[in-house]
C-alpha positions, 0 to 999 in steps of 0.5 A: 464499475465503468467496465461493468457498464461496458460489459452490460452494454450501457456504454461503449467505453470507459470514458463514456461511462464516466461522462454519463454516469460516474463523474461528479454530479452524475447518477452513479457517482459515489463520493470518495471517503478519506480515512485518517491513517488511524481510522484505516488501521482500525478498519483493516484490523476489524476485518481481520487484516494486516495493516501496512503503510503502502507505499510510504513515498506518497504519504503527505509527511514523506521524509520530514517527520516520517520516523515520528509518524511511524512511531504514532502509527505503530502505537495505533497498531500499524503492522507493516511497511512497504519497503520494496516497491517498483517506484521507490528509488534506491535511496528510499528503499535504503531509508524504509528498510531500517525503519521497518526493522527499528519499529518491528514492522512486517516488510512488504513488497507492493507490486511484483518486482522485476527479477533484477530488483528482487535479487537486489532486494535480497542483497540489501542486508535483510535475511528474507523469507516469503510469508502468507499474510492470510489475506492473499498477500505475501510479505518479506519478513526480516529475520 
């Protein structure tokens, strides 16, 4: 929205767009709506999408209770888990991949990974192949 305001000539910078129009209390501000994970899964499925928890490292439950939360989300219809993400540590990647396999989730990669990280990913024990998700994204599937 800020860039659109700039393009139309209403403001000269992104900061000005927020200062004048987009910040809390300003005329074009739209409050954020926070969905629960189950609500988000339902919304994604209702739009014909594939629901993937991405990236799990930033979820509130982090590691404590992660297995239990994944079981709950699997029951709610979660389809995949982002195991490969440029901000994951090696330890996190090693933790998420087996969990995805255990729950039968699609394994996804969030951002385009550097080549060195892609090759490391393929050596992680997963036999992988690219698959189109039907929504413009791709996933790594364990086989």
